[in-house]
N, C-alpha and C positions, 0 to 999 in steps of 0.2 A: 785332602783328609776332610771326612765327615763324620760326624755323631749327634746322635737322638738320644733321648732320652723317655722312659715311660714311668708315670707312676705304680704303686704297688694295687693301684685299685683293678677289678673286674675289669675287661675281662679275660681269661688265663690264657687264649690265643690272641696275637696281634698279625698285622701283616708289617712286613718290612718292604717298602717300596726303594729300590736302587734304579736311579733315572740317570741316564746319559754317562758323561765323564770320559775320558782319554781311554781309548782301548788300544791293546797293544799286541797286534797280531803279525806274528812272526818279526817282532824286536821293533818294529816300525811304531809309530804313534798315530793313531787318527781320532776322530768323533765319533761317538756312539749315540744314536736314537733309539738305542734298546730301552725300556722300563721291565726290571725282571722284580718279581715278586716273592717274596720269602713268608713262610710261617713260623712264629718263634712261640713257642711253649715250653715251660717248665724245663730249660736247659737243653732242649732238641731244636734244632732249626731244619728245614725243609722247601726246596724250591717247590711255587705253586705254581705260576706260570710267566710268560714274556709276552710283552708287547713291542711294536715296532713303530710307534706314532709321537714320539715327543717331536715339537716342533722344530727343534733343533739340536745340534749335535753338541749339547751344554754341557760345561765344565766350570767349576773354579766357582761358583756360585754361592750367595746366600740364600740359606731356606729354612723353612720351620712349618711344622703342621698344626694346624687348627682344625678341632672336630676333624672331619673327614676330606679337609682340602690341603693341598700342599703349594705352600707360597714359595715361589724363587725371585730372584731380583740379582742384576749384576754378572759379573763372571766373564766367560768367553764362551764363543762358538765356534766351531771348526766348519770350515768350507774348503772344499776342495782346490788343489791347487792349479791354478791357469796351465802352468808347465809342471811337470811332474819333477824336473830338476829344483824346484822351489821349496819342496818338501812341505811338511803339514803346514797350514795356515789355520792360526786362532785370532779372534777378532774379540777385542773388549766390548761388551754392549751396555746398553742402559735399559734393556728389556726388562717389565714384569710380569709375572705369568701366574695361573692359578691350576694347579691339576685336581681336578674333581674325581675322586678316585669312584665314587659311587656311579658317575655317569662315564667315567673313562674319558673324560673331556676336558680340553685345554680351553682356557680363556685370557685373553692379554688385556692388560690393565695398563695405567698411566706409568710411563718410563720413570725409571730413578734421574735425578739433577744432574749426574754425569756418572761417567763407566768406574765401577768397582770392580777389577778385574782378578783380584787375588784373595779369594774365601773371604767376604765382607762377612760380617758379625750381623745375622738376623736372628730376632726375636721378638714375641708380641708380649705385651704386658696392657691389662684392661682392653680398650677399643682402638688401641694402636698397633701399627707395625712398625719396627725399628730397622734399620740397615746402619751398621756403623763401619767406618774406616773401609781395609781390603785393599787400599793402593797407598802408595807413598806421596801420590798426586793429587790427592784430595782433603789435605792438611788436617788429617785428624779428624773429620767432620762426623756429624751422624744426622741421619734425616728420620723421616716418619711419614706413615701413611693414616689415615682416618679408614678403618675398617668398616665403619660405618656409611661410608661414600666413597667407594673405591672410584669413582668419577674424577676426584679431586687431585690435586697435584701433592707429588712428595714435597714436603716444606723440610726445611733445616733446622735442628734442634739447637737451643741455645745452651748447648754444651758441647765441650771438645775431648777427645780422646786423650789423656795424658804423653801418648806418643802413638806412633803408628802401628798398626798391629794387621797382620794377616794370616789367613788359614787357622783362625782358631776359634772352634764353635762354641757358642757361648749357652749358660744354660741359666734356667730362670728356677727362684725360689723365693715362695710369698714375696711377688712382685717386686726380687730385686733380681738383676742380672749379674751374671758372675763371668769374668774372663780370665781363663789359667793358660799364661804362657802364649805359644806363638811365635809366629815369624814377627819379630819387631824390632826396633831400633835400641832400645834400651836393655831391657832384664828379660833373658827368656823363661826366669822363674819365677815371674811378676805375676801377681793374682789382684785383681780390681773389679770394684761392684759399683752399681749405679741404680738409683730409682728414679722414676717419674718424678720431676720437681726438683732435682738435685742440678746445681749449674756446674758441679767437677764430678769426677768418678774418686772413688775411695781406694786407697792401698790398702789390701788385707796383709795376712803373713804369706811370704813365698814360700813357693813350693822346694821340697827338698832337693829337686833336680831341675835343671834345665830342661825344656822341652819345645820341639817345634815338631810338626809331623804326627802329632800326639791325639789321643781322644780325649774329651772331658764328660762326663756323664753324672747323672744325678738322680736320686729316689723320689726328687721334688718337696723333700720335707726337711731332712737333717743331713744327710752328705753329698759330696762330691768325691768322684773318682777321678783319676787323671792316669791313662795307660798309654806306654811305648814312647817313642818320640825319639828324637836325637838332639844334641846340644850343637848347634849347627850343624856342621858335617860327620859327627863324631857321635856313634851310635853304642852302647853297650846296653847289657841287662842288669846293672846292678840296682836300679832303681825304677824297676818295670813297671809296678803299680804302688799307688799313694791314695790315702784316702783323708779329705777335708771334712773338719766336724763344723758345721755351721754355728753352734752353740759355743764353741770355745774359740773359733779362729786360729786353729792348730790344724798340721799336716801330722799324718802317721805313715812310716813307710811299712806297706804290707811285704809279706813274704813271697816268694815262688815268682816264675815265669813260663808262660806257653812254650809248646815244644816247636820253636820256630826261630830259625837263624836271622829274621827280618825284624826290624824295630819301627819301621814308619807304619803307622797305623792308615789304611786303606778306607775303612769306615767303621763304625762301630754302633751297637744298641745298647741299652738297657732296660730289662723288663722282667718284672716279679722275682727281683734278686738276682737275675742272671744277667752277667755282660757277655755281649755279643761281637767279635772281634775279627776281622782279615787285615792281612798284614801284607807290605810290598818292600821292596830296597831298591835303591838307585845306586850303580857304581858308574864307573868311567873305565872304559875301553883301552884299548893301546891307541885308539886314534883321539882320546881325550874326549869321547861325546859318550852323555849319559846314557845309560841303558836301562830300562825298568823291569823286572822280574816281579811277579805279583804271585804270591801263596795261595791256592785254591781253595783252602779249606777253610773253616770257620773255628775260631778257638774260643771257648767258654769258659767264664770265670764265674763259680758259684761263690756269691758275698757272704753266705751262711757259713761255707766251712771253710773258704779261702784255697778252693783248689781249682785248677785248670783241667780241661779235658779238652780233647780234639775231635771235632764232629767230622763223621762220615760224609756229611753232604760237603757239597764243593760250589762254589760261584758259577754261575750259570754262564757268565761270561767275565772275560777277564779286564776291568776297567778299572781306574782309579780316579780321585777327585770329583767322583759322582755326587749328584745330589740324592740325599736321601732322607726319610721320615719314616716315622712308624703310625700307622693308622689302625684303631679299634675297628 
């Protein structure tokens, strides 16, 4: 699951980059090196172009956009198995990369301190890039990189997550980062916040519903939205979308749900009052193997009139756990 946000500032049209992820050809799972770019404007989404030049078949990584660059760290990469009988091979990594969208160019920087394979939380505040948790093996830790010196090493921050959190994209408002729910060892309704200089995270008001495999978005000033997701392996549509007010530290359940039977969020984006979401589902077959199905359409939520619509546009490639970012 991947989620990104954009403020309500100009421009009216932005690019949504979707990089790598698990691809699902004919039911099997492989890695993708494809970069797909979509244009978002006023509740409309259109495919723009594709490239096949990601350095690795990358998935489940931490990522964030800064200006025209996309920063990526941790996660897993896919490598072809030595023997077909071994099935898909995914390996945890410590790589850090920057995709410079203006030049369509990749740069590798210093490795993170240890592999963070399961959707670590990446965000930037001021001149630092942060990467938090992403595995039950990293002891709820957080590390940072000086954006003014990308040749420097990643360093541990003097603060720990209150519990291990995986696959929950953070959002940042006024130099405060928020993490809502996610695959964690404590409370899937939890909301925690942190700002640089704090030695511990602060617990905020819980969401109304437990959520994993959801998306978290913000207008960067007043509100946070959470969309979709499941409570462990149970999914329903009773609390599909809710809104958090920064000023009142409270959640409001919003009405309505998109026209889809799927609850797990593939990726999502917020721009100019519209939420763009794609979905997938995972079920077990008769052999008790997990089977993934991806909804090819974009679903769009208008935060101004609380209405859902279904776009005619479809995903260019069927991938999930991709790296995503909005670039102006």
